[in-house]
DRENTORKOL-3810 file (N, C-alpha, C; in nm, 4 decimals):
REM DRENTORKOL-3810
@n.u->8.2101; n.v->20.3921; n.w->8.7674; ca.u->8.2422; ca.v->20.3439; ca.w->8.6358; c.u->8.3775; c.v->20.2713; c.w->8.6396
@n.u->8.3837; n.v->20.1535; n.w->8.5781; ca.u->8.5081; ca.v->20.0793; ca.w->8.5777; c.u->8.5964; c.v->20.1235; c.w->8.4618
@n.u->8.7250; n.v->20.1190; n.w->8.4864; ca.u->8.8218; ca.v->20.1601; ca.w->8.3862; c.u->8.8490; c.v->20.0443; c.w->8.2907
@n.u->8.8599; n.v->20.0729; n.w->8.1624; ca.u->8.8907; ca.v->19.9716; ca.w->8.0626; c.u->9.0345; c.v->19.9257; c.w->8.0812
@n.u->9.0594; n.v->19.7930; n.w->8.0847; ca.u->9.1968; ca.v->19.7462; ca.w->8.1048; c.u->9.2853; c.v->19.7791; c.w->7.9850
@n.u->9.4101; n.v->19.8089; n.w->8.0115; ca.u->9.5089; ca.v->19.8330; ca.w->7.9065; c.u->9.5535; c.v->19.6974; c.w->7.8559
@n.u->9.5361; n.v->19.6737; n.w->7.7263; ca.u->9.5715; ca.v->19.5458; ca.w->7.6664; c.u->9.6952; c.v->19.5589; c.w->7.5787
@n.u->9.7798; n.v->19.4570; n.w->7.5822; ca.u->9.9031; ca.v->19.4562; ca.w->7.5037; c.u->9.9109; c.v->19.3295; c.w->7.4208
@n.u->9.9662; n.v->19.3417; n.w->7.3013; ca.u->9.9951; ca.v->19.2242; ca.w->7.2194; c.u->10.1179; c.v->19.1543; c.w->7.2765
@n.u->10.1455; n.v->19.0352; n.w->7.2242; ca.u->10.2502; ca.v->18.9495; ca.w->7.2807; c.u->10.3862; c.v->19.0196; c.w->7.2869
@n.u->10.4289; n.v->19.0807; n.w->7.1793; ca.u->10.5625; ca.v->19.1431; ca.w->7.1771; c.u->10.5734; c.v->19.2542; c.w->7.2816
@n.u->10.4706; n.v->19.3367; n.w->7.2898; ca.u->10.4701; ca.v->19.4456; ca.w->7.3871; c.u->10.4629; c.v->19.3911; c.w->7.5303
@n.u->10.3835; n.v->19.2866; n.w->7.5503; ca.u->10.3713; ca.v->19.2255; ca.w->7.6833; c.u->10.5039; c.v->19.1648; c.w->7.7279
@n.u->10.5721; n.v->19.0961; n.w->7.6372; ca.u->10.7020; ca.v->19.0365; ca.w->7.6708; c.u->10.8018; c.v->19.1451; c.w->7.7100
@n.u->10.8031; n.v->19.2530; n.w->7.6352; ca.u->10.8927; ca.v->19.3654; ca.w->7.6668; c.u->10.8570; c.v->19.4237; c.w->7.8043
@n.u->10.7275; n.v->19.4383; n.w->7.8317; ca.u->10.6808; ca.v->19.4899; ca.w->7.9607; c.u->10.7299; c.v->19.4015; c.w->8.0754
@n.u->10.7243; n.v->19.2698; n.w->8.0558; ca.u->10.7645; ca.v->19.1747; ca.w->8.1593; c.u->10.9155; c.v->19.1532; c.w->8.1654
@n.u->10.9863; n.v->19.1951; n.w->8.0610; ca.u->11.1314; ca.v->19.1772; ca.w->8.0590; c.u->11.1727; c.v->19.0354; c.w->8.0242
@n.u->11.0891; n.v->18.9653; n.w->7.9468; ca.u->11.1212; ca.v->18.8293; ca.w->7.9056; c.u->11.1111; c.v->18.8201; c.w->7.7535
@n.u->11.1640; n.v->18.7133; n.w->7.6979; ca.u->11.1594; ca.v->18.6927; ca.w->7.5537; c.u->11.0178; c.v->18.6584; c.w->7.5086
@n.u->10.9856; n.v->18.6949; n.w->7.3860; ca.u->10.8547; ca.v->18.6612; ca.w->7.3285; c.u->10.8335; c.v->18.5105; c.w->7.3339
@n.u->10.9345; n.v->18.4346; n.w->7.2980; ca.u->10.9227; ca.v->18.2882; ca.w->7.2979; c.u->10.8953; c.v->18.2343; c.w->7.4386
@n.u->10.9561; n.v->18.2938; n.w->7.5391; ca.u->10.9312; ca.v->18.2513; ca.w->7.6777; c.u->10.7861; c.v->18.2769; c.w->7.7152
@n.u->10.7332; n.v->18.3917; n.w->7.6784; ca.u->10.5933; ca.v->18.4228; ca.w->7.7069; c.u->10.5012; c.v->18.3259; c.w->7.6334
@n.u->10.5356; n.v->18.2910; n.w->7.5103; ca.u->10.4567; ca.v->18.1932; ca.w->7.4341; c.u->10.4593; c.v->18.0564; c.w->7.5026
@n.u->10.5757; n.v->18.0165; n.w->7.5533; ca.u->10.5857; ca.v->17.8884; ca.w->7.6253; c.u->10.5007; c.v->17.8916; c.w->7.7515
@n.u->10.5060; n.v->18.0023; n.w->7.8247; ca.u->10.4227; ca.v->18.0144; ca.w->7.9451; c.u->10.2754; c.v->17.9959; c.w->7.9093
@n.u->10.2325; n.v->18.0536; n.w->7.7993; ca.u->10.0928; ca.v->18.0405; ca.w->7.7567; c.u->10.0616; c.v->17.8952; c.w->7.7223
@n.u->10.1515; n.v->17.8292; n.w->7.6515; ca.u->10.1325; ca.v->17.6897; ca.w->7.6128; c.u->10.1216; c.v->17.5980; c.w->7.7347
@n.u->10.2076; n.v->17.6191; n.w->7.8334; ca.u->10.2115; ca.v->17.5320; ca.w->7.9510; c.u->10.1162; c.v->17.5747; c.w->8.0627
@n.u->10.0519; n.v->17.6885; n.w->8.0465; ca.u->9.9584; ca.v->17.7350; ca.w->8.1496; c.u->10.0264; c.v->17.7900; c.w->8.2725
@n.u->10.1514; n.v->17.8353; n.w->8.2593; ca.u->10.2262; ca.v->17.8865; ca.w->8.3740; c.u->10.2380; c.v->18.0381; c.w->8.3746
@n.u->10.1833; n.v->18.1035; n.w->8.2740; ca.u->10.1994; ca.v->18.2482; ca.w->8.2606; c.u->10.0791; c.v->18.3274; c.w->8.3060
@n.u->10.0813; n.v->18.4553; n.w->8.2757; ca.u->9.9688; ca.v->18.5418; ca.w->8.3135; c.u->9.8445; c.v->18.5092; c.w->8.2315
@n.u->9.7291; n.v->18.5484; n.w->8.2838; ca.u->9.6044; ca.v->18.5329; ca.w->8.2088; c.u->9.6156; c.v->18.6092; c.w->8.0780
@n.u->9.5494; n.v->18.5584; n.w->7.9760; ca.u->9.5492; ca.v->18.6273; ca.w->7.8470; c.u->9.4115; c.v->18.6177; c.w->7.7859
@n.u->9.3905; n.v->18.6965; n.w->7.6826; ca.u->9.2622; ca.v->18.6979; ca.w->7.6122; c.u->9.2874; c.v->18.6667; c.w->7.4657
@n.u->9.1946; n.v->18.5964; n.w->7.4022; ca.u->9.1983; ca.v->18.5733; ca.w->7.2580; c.u->9.0870; c.v->18.6572; c.w->7.1977
@n.u->9.1241; n.v->18.7492; n.w->7.1108; ca.u->9.0273; ca.v->18.8377; ca.w->7.0465; c.u->9.0545; c.v->18.8344; c.w->6.8962
@n.u->8.9635; n.v->18.7755; n.w->6.8222; ca.u->8.9805; ca.v->18.7694; ca.w->6.6778; c.u->9.1091; c.v->18.7023; c.w->6.6346
@n.u->9.1527; n.v->18.6022; n.w->6.7063; ca.u->9.2765; ca.v->18.5326; ca.w->6.6728; c.u->9.4012; c.v->18.5955; c.w->6.7327
@n.u->9.3877; n.v->18.7121; n.w->6.7922; ca.u->9.5023; ca.v->18.7778; ca.w->6.8560; c.u->9.5065; c.v->18.7427; c.w->7.0035
@n.u->9.6266; n.v->18.7310; n.w->7.0542; ca.u->9.6477; ca.v->18.7097; ca.w->7.1973; c.u->9.6785; c.v->18.8447; c.w->7.2597
@n.u->9.6044; n.v->18.8784; n.w->7.3650; ca.u->9.6215; ca.v->19.0059; ca.w->7.4337; c.u->9.6379; c.v->18.9825; c.w->7.5839
@n.u->9.7210; n.v->19.0647; n.w->7.6446; ca.u->9.7449; ca.v->19.0584; ca.w->7.7886; c.u->9.7047; c.v->19.1904; c.w->7.8518
@n.u->9.6361; n.v->19.1838; n.w->7.9650; ca.u->9.6012; ca.v->19.3036; ca.w->8.0413; c.u->9.7151; c.v->19.3332; c.w->8.1392
@n.u->9.7472; n.v->19.4610; n.w->8.1525; ca.u->9.8538; ca.v->19.5020; ca.w->8.2440; c.u->9.8253; c.v->19.4491; c.w->8.3850
@n.u->9.6995; n.v->19.4580; n.w->8.4281; ca.u->9.6634; ca.v->19.4118; ca.w->8.5631; c.u->9.6938; c.v->19.2632; c.w->8.5810
@n.u->9.6673; n.v->19.1822; n.w->8.4781; ca.u->9.6932; ca.v->19.0381; ca.w->8.4869; c.u->9.8428; c.v->19.0089; c.w->8.4921
@n.u->9.9202; n.v->19.0839; n.w->8.4157; ca.u->10.0657; ca.v->19.0634; ca.w->8.4187; c.u->10.1230; c.v->19.1051; c.w->8.5535
@n.u->10.0723; n.v->19.2157; n.w->8.6089; ca.u->10.1196; ca.v->19.2592; ca.w->8.7402; c.u->10.0822; c.v->19.1577; c.w->8.8485
@n.u->9.9620; n.v->19.1009; n.w->8.8393; ca.u->9.9195; ca.v->18.9995; ca.w->8.9369; c.u->10.0073; c.v->18.8757; c.w->8.9263
@n.u->10.0414; n.v->18.8365; n.w->8.8040; ca.u->10.1259; ca.v->18.7191; ca.w->8.7828; c.u->10.2649; c.v->18.7400; c.w->8.8421
@n.u->10.3234; n.v->18.8564; n.w->8.8176; ca.u->10.4571; ca.v->18.8821; ca.w->8.8735; c.u->10.4522; c.v->18.8959; c.w->9.0250
@n.u->10.3403; n.v->18.9452; n.w->9.0785; ca.u->10.3277; ca.v->18.9604; ca.w->9.2243; c.u->10.3303; c.v->18.8256; c.w->9.2955
@n.u->10.2919; n.v->18.7182; n.w->9.2242; ca.u->10.2967; ca.v->18.5853; ca.w->9.2858; c.u->10.4375; c.v->18.5478; c.w->9.3289
@n.u->10.5375; n.v->18.6010; n.w->9.2624; ca.u->10.6761; ca.v->18.5686; ca.w->9.2968; c.u->10.7415; c.v->18.6680; c.w->9.3894
@n.u->10.6657; n.v->18.7660; n.w->9.4385; ca.u->10.7235; ca.v->18.8680; ca.w->9.5259; c.u->10.7644; c.v->18.8070; c.w->9.6595
@n.u->10.8811; n.v->18.8466; n.w->9.7052; ca.u->10.9308; ca.v->18.7978; ca.w->9.8351; c.u->11.0246; c.v->18.9005; c.w->9.8960
@n.u->11.0412; n.v->18.8894; n.w->10.0253; ca.u->11.1277; ca.v->18.9833; ca.w->10.0980; c.u->11.2707; c.v->18.9318; c.w->10.1096
@n.u->11.2886; n.v->18.8012; n.w->10.1056; ca.u->11.4224; ca.v->18.7429; ca.w->10.1144; c.u->11.4199; c.v->18.6052; c.w->10.0484
@n.u->11.5362; n.v->18.5478; n.w->10.0200; ca.u->11.5383; ca.v->18.4154; ca.w->9.9581; c.u->11.4723; c.v->18.3066; c.w->10.0431
@n.u->11.4678; n.v->18.3277; n.w->10.1735; ca.u->11.4078; ca.v->18.2273; ca.w->10.2615; c.u->11.2594; c.v->18.2512; c.w->10.2869
@n.u->11.2014; n.v->18.3519; n.w->10.2237; ca.u->11.0601; ca.v->18.3848; ca.w->10.2413; c.u->10.9732; c.v->18.2691; c.w->10.1922
@n.u->10.9007; n.v->18.2064; n.w->10.2822; ca.u->10.8160; ca.v->18.0916; ca.w->10.2478; c.u->10.6691; c.v->18.1312; c.w->10.2316
@n.u->10.6364; n.v->18.2578; n.w->10.2542; ca.u->10.4958; ca.v->18.2991; ca.w->10.2489; c.u->10.4490; c.v->18.3318; c.w->10.1073
@n.u->10.5410; n.v->18.3556; n.w->10.0167; ca.u->10.5007; ca.v->18.3901; ca.w->9.8803; c.u->10.4721; c.v->18.2637; c.w->9.8001
@n.u->10.3955; n.v->18.2794; n.w->9.6929; ca.u->10.3739; ca.v->18.1661; ca.w->9.6038; c.u->10.4883; c.v->18.1619; c.w->9.5042
@n.u->10.4725; n.v->18.0827; n.w->9.4034; ca.u->10.5826; ca.v->18.0597; ca.w->9.3112; c.u->10.5395; c.v->18.0881; c.w->9.1681
@n.u->10.6246; n.v->18.1562; n.w->9.0933; ca.u->10.6048; ca.v->18.1724; ca.w->8.9502; c.u->10.6875; c.v->18.0624; c.w->8.8859
@n.u->10.6207; n.v->17.9690; n.w->8.8219; ca.u->10.6887; ca.v->17.8532; ca.w->8.7653; c.u->10.7611; c.v->17.8885; c.w->8.6362
@n.u->10.8650; n.v->17.8126; n.w->8.6028; ca.u->10.9336; ca.v->17.8341; ca.w->8.4754; c.u->10.8442; c.v->17.7926; c.w->8.3588
@n.u->10.8824; n.v->17.8343; n.w->8.2395; ca.u->10.8052; ca.v->17.8036; ca.w->8.1191; c.u->10.8392; c.v->17.6626; c.w->8.0716
@n.u->10.7785; n.v->17.5652; n.w->8.1352; ca.u->10.7970; ca.v->17.4242; ca.w->8.1009; c.u->10.6761; c.v->17.3470; c.w->8.1519
@n.u->10.6576; n.v->17.2234; n.w->8.1052; ca.u->10.5462; ca.v->17.1443; ca.w->8.1598; c.u->10.5650; c.v->17.1241; c.w->8.3101
@n.u->10.4571; n.v->17.1355; n.w->8.3844; ca.u->10.4649; ca.v->17.1191; ca.w->8.5294; c.u->10.4509; c.v->16.9724; c.w->8.5687
@n.u->10.5158; n.v->16.9375; n.w->8.6784; ca.u->10.5006; ca.v->16.8026; ca.w->8.7328; c.u->10.3638; c.v->16.7942; c.w->8.7994
@n.u->10.3125; n.v->16.6741; n.w->8.8236; ca.u->10.1838; ca.v->16.6623; ca.w->8.8941; c.u->10.1845; c.v->16.7323; c.w->9.0303
@n.u->10.2970; n.v->16.7255; n.w->9.1012; ca.u->10.3062; ca.v->16.7904; ca.w->9.2325; c.u->10.2968; c.v->16.9421; c.w->9.2174
@n.u->10.3633; n.v->16.9972; n.w->9.1161; ca.u->10.3573; ca.v->17.1413; ca.w->9.0932; c.u->10.2168; c.v->17.1841; c.w->9.0540
@n.u->10.1493; n.v->17.1042; n.w->8.9727; ca.u->10.0112; ca.v->17.1353; ca.w->8.9309; c.u->9.9196; c.v->17.1421; c.w->9.0530
@n.u->9.9399; n.v->17.0510; n.w->9.1485; ca.u->9.8579; ca.v->17.0483; ca.w->9.2703; c.u->9.8755; c.v->17.1753; c.w->9.3524
@n.u->9.9945; n.v->17.2353; n.w->9.3473; ca.u->10.0207; ca.v->17.3536; ca.w->9.4301; c.u->9.9604; c.v->17.4811; c.w->9.3716
@n.u->9.9053; n.v->17.4739; n.w->9.2507; ca.u->9.8454; ca.v->17.5932; ca.w->9.1892; c.u->9.7180; c.v->17.6311; c.w->9.2552
END
């Protein structure tokens, strides 16, 4: 049996991630943030999706080239879009 994902509203998700609500909203607008769900007009985030998103930026040192990149909350350049 699969476990039901824990879902959070925007304010709770932003607090969980340690970022501002507005920053999380910008990430959603630009497509640079964690996966989200729309349910009855509400935006919900699953803990697993937020953890996966933050794991993309995990690295062992500043010179670590094996990790991917978590982009800032802004429109991406064409080159950055290609790297997704």
